[in-house]
N, C-alpha and C positions, 0 to 999 in steps of 0.2 A: 504493499500500500504506499509506504514512504517513497519507494522507488517511483511509483506512478505519479504521486503528487509532485515529486521533484521534477520529473520529466515534463509534467503539464505546466509547471511554473516557468521552466525554460522556454517551452514552446510559446507561452503567452508573451513572455518578454521579447522573444525573437520576432513574433508576429507584430507586436506593437512597434518595435523599432523599425522593422522593414516597411511596414505600412506608412509610418511617419515619414520615412525617407522617400518612399516611392513617388509620391506626388511631385516632388521637386527634382529628384535626381534620376528618375527612371529613363529619361531621354538620353542619358550618356551611353546606354547599352544598345549598340547597333547590332546588325545581323552578324557581322564577322569582325567587329572591332569595338573597342571601348574608347569613348571620348574622355580620357583621363583628365585633360586640362580644360574640358568643358567649353571649348571655343567653337563648337559646331563644325570643326574641320578635322579631317583624318590626317593628322600629322605623320611624319615619317616614323616617329617612335611608336605610333599606335598601329602601324601597318605590320602585321605578322610576316608578310612576305618580303619586307625590306631587309637588306643585309644587317647583320648584328651591329657592326661598327657604325653604320649609318644611323641606326636607331639610337645608339648611345650618344653619338655626337649631336644629333638633333635635340634630344632631350636635355642634355647639358646646356645647350645654347639657349633653351627656353626658360631655364631656371634662374631665380635671383639668388643673391648671396645667402639670405636666410634659409632658403630651401636647400642650397648646396651644403651648408654647414650642418643642417639637420640629417643629411645622409652620411654623416661622419661620426655618429655616436649611437650608442645603444640605449634603449629605454628598458631597464630591468623590470620584469613582469611582477605581477601580484605575488606576494605582498612585500617584496624586497625594496623596491622603489615605487613602482606604480601601486597606488592604494585602491584603485578601482578595478573591479573584475570586468565591468562593461563600460562602454563610453558614457560620459556624462556631459552636460552642458558646459561644465567648467573646462573641458578639453579645448574649447575654442580660445581659452585664455592661456593655455599652456604652450611651452616652446614647441611641442610636437604638432601644433596647428599648421606648421609648415612641412610636416612629414617627419619620418624617422628612418634610420638605416635598418634597424632590426629591433624586435622585442624579444627578450631572452626569458625562457622558462615561464611563460605566461600560463597560469592556471594548470600547471603540471602536477602539483602536490609533491613536496619533498618529505620523505617518510619521517625524518626526525626534526622537522621544522614546522611546528603546528600552525604558525601564522600563514603558511602557504597552503594549508588545506582548504579546499574549495568544493562546493557542490557542482561546479562546472567541469570538473575533471572527468567525472564518471556519471552516467554511462558515456562510452566513447563518443557516441553520436552527439551528445550534449556538448562535449568539448569542441567537436568539429563545427557545430552550429554557432557556438560562442566565438570561436576564432573568426568565423565568417563575419560576425557582427562587428568585431574589432577591425578586421580588414576593410569591411564596407565603409566604416567611418573614415579611414584614411583615403580610400579611393574617392568617396563622394564629398567629404567635408574639407579636404585640403585643396588648395588651388591647383596643384599639378597632379593630384590623385595618385602619387607614386605608391605602389603597394609595399607592404612591410615584409621583410624576411623574418619569419618566426623561427627562432633558434632554440635549441634544447640540448641537454647533455645526453650522452648515449654510450658510455664505455662499459657499463654493466647491464646493457639493455637500455631501451629508451627510458629516460627519467620522467615517468608519467605513471599516475595511479593505475595499477594492475596491468601494466604492459608486460611483455614477455621478459622474465628475468634471465640474466646471464651471470655466470660466475665472475669473480674479479678478473681483470686482465691478466694477472700473473697465472691464474688458472687456465685462461684461454690460451696463453702462450705455451702451457705445458701439454696441450693437446697435440701440437705440431701438425694439426690437420687443416690444410689450406681450404679444402672444400667445405669443411664445417664452419670455418671463420667467414667465408664468403656467404654462406647461408645465414649465419648470425647477422652479418651486415645487412643482408636483404630483408630480414625480419625487422630490424631496427628501422630501415628505410621505409618499408611498407607501412609500419605502424605510425611513423612520423607523418608520412603523407596523408594517411587516412584521418589523423587527428588534427591536421592543419599546420604541422611544423614543416618548414621548408629547408632547414639547415641543422645538421647534427654535429655537435662537438665531439668527434671521435674519428679515428683512434688516437691514442697516445703513442707517439713514436720515440719517447725518451728511452735512452739506453741506460739501464739500471746497473751501474758499476759499483756502487757502494751499498751493501745491504743494510747499513744502519739508517739509510734514508727512508723516511716514512712512506713515500709514494712508490716504493718498489711494488707494492700491491697493485698499483694502477698501470704497471708497465708489462709488456709481453715478456721481457727478459733482459739479458745482459749482452746479447750478441747481435750486431747490427744486421747481418744478412737474415737471420731468423725473424727479427723484428720487422724488417722491410717486407719479407714475403707474406707474413700474416697481416701486416698493416695494409699492404696493397689489396689483399682480398677483402678486408673490411671496407676499404674505400670503394672498391668496385661494387661490393654488395649494397652498400648504402646508396650510392649514386645510380645504381641500376633501377631504383624506384623513383627517380626523378627528384631527389632531394640532394642538397649539397653535403659533402663531408668536409669538416674542418679539422685539420691536423693540430695536435698539441704535443709539445710546447717548443716552439722554435726560438732559440736553439741553445745547446749545451746547458740545459736546465737541470739535469738529473744528478749533477755532481757538485753541489755547493760545497764550499770548503768544509771538510770534516763531516760531510753529510748533514750539516746543521740546517734545519728547516725552520718552520715558524717565522720569526721576525728576521731571520738571517737570509738564507737563499741567495747568497752572493759568492763571488770570487772563485769560480771553478778553476782548478789548477790543471789545465789541459793544454798540451802543446799543439801548435797549428796542424801538424801532420796527423796527430791523433784525433784532432777535432774533425777533420775531413774523413778519416778512415773509419772512425767509430760513431761519432755523435751526429754528423751531418749525413752520413751514408744513407740511413733509412729515409730521411726527408727527400734527398735528391732522387733516390730510386723510386719512391712512391709517387713523387710529383711527375717524374718522367713516364712512369708506366701506368698510372691510374688517374692522373689529372684531377686531383681534388680541387674543389672550388674555394676552399677556405684554409687559412693557416692562422693559428693563434701565436702571437709573439710572447716570449717569456719575460719575466721581470728581473732575471739575473743580468749581471754584466759579463763580458768576456774581455779579458786583458784590459780592464779599466773602462770599457765603454758599455753602457747599458744597451742590451740588444734591441729593445724597443725604440731607442733613440739612435740606432746605428744605420746609416745609409748603406754601409757595407753589407750588413746582414739582410736588411729588408728590401733593398733594391739591387745592389750588385750581385749578391749571391742568390737570393730567393727568386728574383724576377729575371735578371739578365743571364745568370749562369744556369740556374736550375729550370728556368722556363715557366715558373708559376704565373698564372694569369687570372687568379681569383682575387678575393679581397682579404686583407689582414686585419684581424681583431686583436686587441690587447688582452693579455691575461689581466685578471683583476688587480688594480693598483699599479700596473706596470708603468703607466704614464706618470702617476703621482710619485713613484719611486725615483724617477729621473732626478727630481729635485729633493724629495724628502729623505731618500735613503742613499742614493749614489752621489748626491750633491755635485752634479755636473751642470746644473742649471741654477741660476740665482733665485728663481721662484717658480711657481707652478705654471705661470703664463709662458715663461721661457721653455719649460718642459714641453708644453703643448706645441710650441713652435718647432722644437727639435724633433719630436716624434712625427709630425706631419711632413717635415722636410725629409726625414729618414725614409718614409714610405709607409707608415701606418695609415690604414684606411678608417678604422672605426675604433673609438675608445669604448671599451666594455668594462664596466665595474659597477659596484653597488652604490653609485652616487647618481644624483639627478643629471639628466642630459644637459641642462643648462650650465652645470659646473664645468663642462668642457666647451660647450657651444659659445658661451659668452666671451671667455678669453680668446677663443679662436676668431670670433667676429671682430674683436678689438685688434688682433694681430693683422687681420686683413685690412681693416679700416686704416691702420697706421702704416700700411705698406710693408710690414715685416714678413708677410707671406704673399707670394704672388698668386694671382687668380689662375695662372697656368698650372701651378702646383695643385691648387684646390680642385680645379677641373679634372686633373689627372686622377686624384684620389677618389673623387666622386664617380668618375667614369668606371673605375674598377668595381665599385659597389653596384652600380647600375648594370654593368655587364653581367654580373652574376644573377641579378634579378631577371634580366632578359633570358638568360640561359635556363633559368628555372621555370620559365613560362609565365611569370607573374603578370606580365603585361598583356598576355593573351587570355589567361584564365586565372585570375587572382584568388578565386574562392575554391573551397573544397566542393567539388561538383556534386557528390552524393554523400551527404553527411550521414545518412542512415547506414550506409555500407560500412562505416567504421565499426559498428557493433559486430560485424562478421569478419572484419579484417584484422582486428587487434586481438592478440593472445588467443588464438584458435586452439583447438585440441591438438592439431599438428604442431603448433608452436610449443605447446606444453610438453609434448613428447620430445621435441627437439631440445628444449631447455634441460630435460633430464639427461639426454644423450651427451650434450656438451659438458655437463657436470660430471658424467661418468668418465669421459675421455680426458678430463683434466686431472683425474686422480693418478698419483705416482706412487708405486710400491717401492719403498726405500730399503726394506729388509724383510726377509722371510726365511728365517733359520729353520732348517729341517722341515720345510714346507708346512709350517703351522697353519698358514692360510692356504686355501679357504677353509673356514670352519664348517663342520657338519652339524647342522642344527638338530639332527636326529640322534646325535651322540653326546649332546650336552644337556644336562638337566638344569643347571643354575648358572646364569650369566649376571655379572655385575658390570653395569655401565656407570662409570664414574668420571669425575673431572669437572672443572668449572664450566666447560663448554658442552658438556654431555646433553643437557636438557635446555640449551640456550638456542635462540634463533636470531638474535640481533645481528650476528655476523652475516646473515643471509641477505640483509638489506644494505643499501649503500646510498649515500647522499647523491650519487651520480647514477642511480638506477631506479627501477620501479618501486612504488610503495604499495603496501597493503595486500600483497599476494599471500595466500595461506602458506605457512612454512612448517616444515617438519623437522624437529630436532633429531639428533643422532639416537638418543635414548628412545624417543617415540618410534623412530624408524625401525630400530632393532626389536623393540617390543612388538610392533605390528608384524614384523617379518617372522618372529619366533612363534607368534600365535599361542596355541596351547601346547606346543612341542617342548618348550623350555620356560622356566621361571626367569623373568628378567627384572632385576632390581636396580634402582638408581640411588646413589648417594653422592652428593656434590663433592665432598672431600676438601675443597678449598676454593677461594675466589681466584679470579684471573690475576689480580695484583694484591699485594699486602698493603696495609695502611700507610707504610712509609715509602711506597714506590712512587717515583723512580729513584729516590735517594738510596733505596735498598739495593739498587744495581751496583753501587760502589761502596756502600756502608751496610753490611748485613746486620740484621737485628734478630734476636731470639724470637721463636714462635710464641704467640700469646697462648693463654690457656685455651681459649676458644678454638684457635687454629689447631692446637694439639688434639682437642676433642673431635674436631671435624675430620682430621686425618685418621684418628683412631676408629671412628665410626665406619669409615670406608674400609679400613683394614679388617675389622671384625666381620663385615659382610663379605669381604674378599676371601676370608678363610672358609666360608661356607659355599663358595662359588667354584665352578669348574674352569671358568675362563674370565679374565678381567679385560674389559675394553676401556681404556683410559683416553678421554677426549680432552686434549690440552692444547695450549698455544696462546693466541692473542685475540683480542676483540677490537672493536672500532675505537676504543678509548686508548689503545696502546700502539696501534699501527695505522698509518694513513697520512693524509695531508697535514703538515705542521707537527708531525709526531715522530721525529727522529729519535734514535736510541743510542745509549752508550754501551749497551750490552746486547748480545743476541741470544743469551740463555733464555730458557723459559722464565717468564716474569713471575714475581710473587713466590708463593710456596709450592708451585706445581712440581718442581723436581723432588722436593721432600715428600710430597704425596706419592709420586711415582716410585721413589726408592722404598717407601714403606710398603707399597703394594707388592713390589718385587720381592721384598724380604719374606713374604708369606709363602714363597715357593710355588705359587700358582702362576700359570703363564699369563703374561701381560701383553696385550696388543695395544700399541700406541697409535691413536688417530690424531694427526696434527691439523689444527685449524690455525692458519697463520698467513701473514701477508708478505713475509720476507724470509730469507734463509735463516735458520736458527742453529746455534752451536750446540747441538744435542749429542755431545760426545759420550757422556755416561749412558744416555738412553740407547745410543747405537751399539755400545759395547755389550750391554747386559740384557736388553729386551729382545725377545725373539722376532717380533714383527712390528714394522712401522709403516703406516699408510699416510702419505701426504695428501691432504684434501684442499689446501689453500683456503680461500674464502669462497665456499660454494654458494650457490643461490638457494632458493626456497625448497628445492628437492633434496637438500643436504642429507637428511636422515634416511631417505629412501635409497639413494644411490650408494651411500656408504654401507648400509646394511646389505644391499644386493652384492656389493663387492666383497665384503668380509665373509659372506656365506657362499660365494662362488657362483652366483647367478651372472655376475659380470667379471670378466678377467681384466684387471687394470693394465693399461698400455701406455700411459702418459710418460713423458720424459721431462727431466728438470731443464728449465730454460735459464737457470741461474746456478752458479757454483755455491755449494754450502761450505763455508770455511769451518775450521775447527776452533778458531779463536778470532776475536776482533783484532788481535795483534797482527794477524796475517793480512789484513785488508790494506791495499786492494789485492784481491786474489780472484782472478776472472779468466774467462776464455773470451776472445783470443788473448794471447800474451806473447811478449817478445822472447826470443830464445834466451834462456838463462835467467830470466827475470823472476821466475817462480821456482828456481832450482833449490836443491837442498844444501846442507852444510856438511863439510867433510867430517868423517868419524875419526880419522887419524891425522897426524901431522900437527904442525904448529897452530893451525887455525881450527883444530878439532873442537867442535861443539855440536855437531849434527845429531849426536845421540841424545842430546837434551833439548833439542829444538822441536817446536811444533811445525811439522812439514806436511805439505800436500793438502788436498781438500778432504773434507768428510765425504761429500758426494760431488762428483765432477759434473760439469755442464753436459747435458744430453743423457744423463743417467736415469735409469728406471728399470725395474724388474717386472716379471710377468709370472703367471701361474703355469706357463708353458715355456718351451725352449726353442731357440731358432738356430739354424745353421746357414752360414754364408759361404758361397762358393762361386767359381767360374767367372772371375772378374776379367772383363775385356775393356781395354782402352784403345780406341782407334780414332785417327791414325796415331802411331807412336812418335811421329815427327810432323810438326805443323809450322806454318808461318804465323806471325803475330796476330793476324786478323782472321784466323780460321777457328772453327768450332772443334771441340773434342767430344766424342761420344763415349759414354761409359755405361757398361751394363754388367749385371751380376745376378746371381740367383739367391733367393732367400727361401728357406724351407722351415715349416713348423715341425719340429722333431718331437713334440710332446703329445699329450693326450687330450689337450683342451684347445679349442679355437682361441685365437688371441691376436692382438695387434703388436706389430713391431715398428718402431720409428727408425728407418734406415737413414744413416747420415753420411754425407760425402764431404770430406775435408781435402783441401789442397795445400801442399807445402811447396813453397818456392825455395829450392835448395840453395841458390846463391843469388843475391840481389845487390843492386848498387847502394841501397840504403837498408838498414836493418828493418825487416818487416816481421810479421807475426809467425810464430812457430808453425802454425797451420791455420787455415780459415775455413769455416763452414761455407760450402758453396752448393749444397743441395740436400734436400730431405723429403721423405715421403712417409706417411703412415700407411702401413700395409696390413690388411686383415687376412689371416690365413687359417684355414681349417686344419685339423690334425693331418700330418703327412702331406699337406698341400705345398707345392712349390710355385713361386712366381718369379718372373724375370723383371728386374727393375732397370729402367733406363733413365739416364741423365744426359743433358747436353750442357757442356761448359762453353760459354761465349767468351770472347776476348775480355769483356769487362770483368769477368770472374777471375781473371789472371792478372789484372792490372794492379800496379802499385803507384804510389806517389813518389816519383824519382827525386833526385837532388834539387831539381828546379821546380818542384811541386807540380809537375805535370803527370796526369794519369798515363802510364806507359806499360805495355806488355813487353817485358825484357826477354831477351834470348836466354836459353839455359834449360836446365832439367827441373821438372816439376814432379812431385809425387802425389798420386791419388791415394787417399786413405778412405776405406769404407768401414764404418763401425756402428756399434750399438750405443756408443757415447763418444765424447771427445777423447777419452782415454782407452776405451775398449775397442781397439781397432782390429778388425777381423781380416781385412784384405788390403794389399798394397800393390801398386803398379806405377811405373814411371812413364813419362813421355817427354819429348824435347821440343822446345820452341826454337826455331832457327831465325 
């Protein structure tokens, strides 16, 4: 009943507004064009058959300064800046009476921000209808009628109430499944389009090289080729549905000094060659191969110059070198930081001048549009920014709006269709599948897993995250989808076959955290009692499933860490459970690599789940009990200690080498060496055999392709997935380059005893290095092909020569 009343209310409001506008504005809608500027003439920009650049040029020529400046900023949606859900009479007195570039996250509902919750987000058709009302206001009530680009976040699935949920990007990265990521992107794009959004802020292409950094959870991984391949598929998927994809965060954003996030986020210590080979590589590759329509500029500096105020980054690199032809939005506060944090501008007005001159198109942050527009207009009036520069920045924004079809069809055509296009049954099944494929089996001693529910009488599910679901939601993902905890998933799976008990054991953090990461404190009496209660139940159990790790209060944006151990009292809980002598299966819920050395040495089985979405309990239960065979691989290296950081793949020869055990410098026997789990690592319930590697031709010129093929066989008794990985080593080069580099991967599904042939093609770009003159070059010499199950578990090798 409430649903019907809510729906009726929206329909009444919609009807009232549309009827009120119709009498005065209906004549702008012609048979095959819209008279946006209401002059009774079909201008070039209103002609869908006119060339794109002619339309852009014509529209810019018809706009006044106020209208142009309004196309250079964001109006943040309800209720971050915009306090109205629907247009009001007051809008005629607001700065956006002359239009606006985009409206961000309008009426989407953010799960942990109650002020954004709105009755217009759901049902889906209600949101589509409401977005049409807002769009209609801009088309009909502003002089030029320029449509709005409605933007929204989309890295965990579309950030909208009850849209299809996806796992955290670090989990998506662990799937290594390009087809799956393309499908995820197409779902995000389809849902955005149906709901009225025209631009999605995804994917994140940051290269996560320091695991202490809080936003590792939002990255695909640490390796640029892997990130670029998955990022490309996400962009292609989103834009296949007719909406824009905006890449985040350009550039060199993910390595602030010491991984310090929060109010820091500055001073990345990255050499120029490393910047291009690692941090810019995904952006250049994705821009070249997927043509995203948007890029978000980051708020860090590089070598003393704020990126958002850098003509080199935003114009010379991004547009002239990489070929980007969309529009650039600023990350929140990036413009303000030019003066307030980096202090390279005497005041905010000067910061505005610098970013516009550098190549920024749209200021996006949680401040009013006029806070940017007014100083910009003053700069124009005083002659400190030329109209030529302004016209160029505006043209970039309008070009995207034309490409999106907003000047031909500005409204959601079939609003009712949204109810059938968003979060379908097929989407729900896909959501479970991508969560399954994100799981990584880290340890399975004596094949303890999968468990047989028919042979277990009593199961204890314990740990601070065992009966928790908050980690299945994200500020950047859908809100309010039903979620299943790991305990509930196991309890449901076991049914009446086994008794399943839950005792929390401890909290995620202790009262003194994060200080307790560097100054340990004794357990309180309550903490001791909570752990004792879990131990007493463990003694009565046949198997212990401990669900531990991090939650959204300990990892994420602005949440860098000084330690990568399990926070709080979780290790003490796990050690007490182990002391009972009962087998302990560790399920990790976390957003970054953890230094789980004790856990890895003593516990028989460890399953990495990252931050799964709302199907968490179901897919983890299915995997623990063998209905699903995990096949994910790590996209980040797990160090043994924060003292080893940086410890990543790829790495320069010798840079991660050990210490000698003998001789005058002997110390190796007492040093922490090597990774806990290497990049590309992951186990399975079955086994695989690699054979028959062929590399043809074995001698090529520098502009030729290399064909690589080999066989992969499932030699076990279960069907399973293997992620086959191709690495290339340049034996001798003019400058020191990486020991080897990932240059191909595929996720292969094999039935027992099934064999498949895998084929890769290496192109010249895959062999290129930045030479002494900083030019990408394929040098002559010998290269080695390495085929493996991880960056360290190499199964096959073969050489070829470039002449």
